[in-house]
C-alpha positions as CSV (number, residue, x, y, z in Angstrom):
1,M,0.0,0.0,0.0
2,R,1.3,3.4,-0.9
3,A,2.1,5.3,2.4
4,A,3.4,8.5,0.9
5,T,4.2,10.3,-2.3
6,Y,6.6,13.2,-2.8
7,K,7.0,15.2,-5.9
8,I,10.5,16.5,-7.0
9,P,10.6,19.5,-9.3
10,P,12.2,19.0,-12.6
11,A,15.9,19.7,-12.9
12,K,17.0,22.4,-15.4
13,G,16.4,21.0,-18.9
14,D,13.8,18.4,-17.8
15,T,10.1,19.1,-18.4
16,E,8.6,16.6,-15.9
17,E,8.9,16.2,-12.2
18,A,10.1,13.0,-10.5
19,E,8.1,11.1,-7.9
20,C,9.3,9.4,-4.7
21,A,6.7,6.9,-3.5
22,V,6.9,5.0,-0.2
23,F,5.2,1.6,0.1
24,Y,4.6,-0.6,3.0
25,F,2.6,-3.8,2.6
26,G,3.0,-5.4,6.1
27,A,5.2,-8.1,7.5
28,G,6.1,-10.8,4.9
29,Q,4.3,-8.9,2.2
30,G,5.4,-7.0,-0.9
31,G,7.2,-9.8,-2.7
32,S,10.9,-10.8,-2.7
33,I,13.7,-8.4,-3.8
34,D,14.3,-10.6,-6.9
35,D,10.6,-10.6,-7.9
36,N,10.4,-6.8,-7.5
37,V,13.6,-6.2,-9.5
38,K,12.4,-8.4,-12.3
39,R,9.1,-6.4,-12.4
40,W,10.9,-3.1,-12.4
41,V,13.3,-4.2,-15.2
42,G,10.3,-5.1,-17.2
43,Q,9.2,-1.5,-17.0
44,F,12.3,-0.3,-18.8
45,E,13.0,-1.1,-22.4
46,G,16.4,-2.9,-22.8
47,A,17.4,-2.6,-19.1
48,A,19.8,-5.2,-17.9
49,M,19.2,-7.1,-14.7
50,P,21.0,-5.1,-12.0
51,T,22.6,-6.6,-8.9
52,P,21.1,-5.0,-5.9
53,K,23.7,-3.3,-3.7
54,Q,23.3,-4.0,0.0
55,E,24.3,-1.4,2.7
56,K,23.7,-0.9,6.4
57,M,22.1,2.5,7.1
58,A,20.9,3.5,10.6
59,G,21.3,-0.1,11.7
60,L,18.9,-1.3,8.9
61,T,19.7,-3.5,5.9
62,V,19.0,-1.5,2.7
63,H,19.0,-3.0,-0.8
64,L,19.6,-0.3,-3.5
65,I,18.6,-0.8,-7.2
66,E,19.1,1.6,-10.0
67,L,17.7,1.3,-13.6
68,A,17.9,3.7,-16.6
69,G,16.5,3.8,-20.1
70,T,13.1,4.2,-21.7
71,Y,10.4,3.8,-19.0
72,T,7.3,2.1,-20.2
73,G,5.5,3.0,-17.1
74,S,2.9,1.1,-15.2
75,G,-0.3,2.8,-15.9
76,G,-1.9,0.4,-13.5
77,P,-4.1,-2.5,-14.5
78,M,-6.5,-0.2,-16.3
79,G,-4.3,2.7,-17.3
80,P,-2.4,3.2,-20.6
81,K,1.3,2.6,-20.7
82,T,3.5,5.5,-22.0
83,N,7.1,5.4,-23.1
84,K,9.4,8.0,-21.5
85,A,12.9,8.1,-22.8
86,N,15.9,8.9,-20.6
87,Y,14.2,8.0,-17.3
88,K,15.7,6.6,-14.1
89,L,14.4,4.5,-11.3
90,L,16.2,4.5,-7.9
91,V,14.8,2.1,-5.3
92,A,15.7,1.3,-1.7
93,I,14.2,-1.7,0.0
94,V,14.6,-1.3,3.7
95,E,14.4,-4.4,5.9
96,G,12.3,-2.9,8.7
97,P,11.5,-4.7,11.9
98,N,7.9,-5.1,10.8
99,G,8.5,-5.8,7.1
100,A,10.1,-4.2,4.1
101,I,9.6,-0.6,3.2
102,F,10.0,0.4,-0.4
103,F,11.3,3.8,-1.4
104,K,10.9,4.3,-5.2
105,L,12.2,7.4,-7.0
106,T,11.1,7.6,-10.7
107,G,11.5,10.3,-13.2
108,P,13.7,12.0,-15.8
109,A,17.3,10.9,-15.4
110,K,18.7,14.4,-14.7
111,T,16.0,15.1,-12.1
112,V,16.5,11.7,-10.4
113,D,20.3,12.2,-10.4
114,G,19.9,15.6,-8.8
115,A,17.6,14.2,-6.1
116,K,19.8,11.2,-5.4
117,P,21.9,12.9,-2.6
118,D,18.8,13.9,-0.7
119,F,17.3,10.4,-1.3
120,M,20.4,8.8,0.3
121,K,20.3,11.4,3.1
122,M,16.7,10.5,3.8
123,L,17.6,6.8,4.0
124,K,20.5,7.4,6.3
125,G,18.2,9.3,8.6
126,L,15.8,6.4,9.1
127,S,15.6,4.7,12.5
128,K,14.1,1.5,13.8
């Protein structure tokens, strides 16, 4: 379930904003890291399967995934899919004490790159 959505203004030269969505599905819910990565790779044309990077932040295990390319979107089960070139996806899956928390930053590459330092700072500020 989506717990929060944050909009990031477009970087200079980009015409669209990025979105940082936070999801929490409950203990044992939300799918495995591999299943989610496969789904996200399927949303990018020609994206290679990344190896998630694992870090400790604020005493929590965090899995980081980054994808780039043409985003085919996920218009939802009823919505249309739209292709968006030069997009990026930055995801952090945080192993929380009561289940995984997903932080998903999606948008134009330049905007996502510009927001990445604040995204990482947010993650490092988490606590149990």
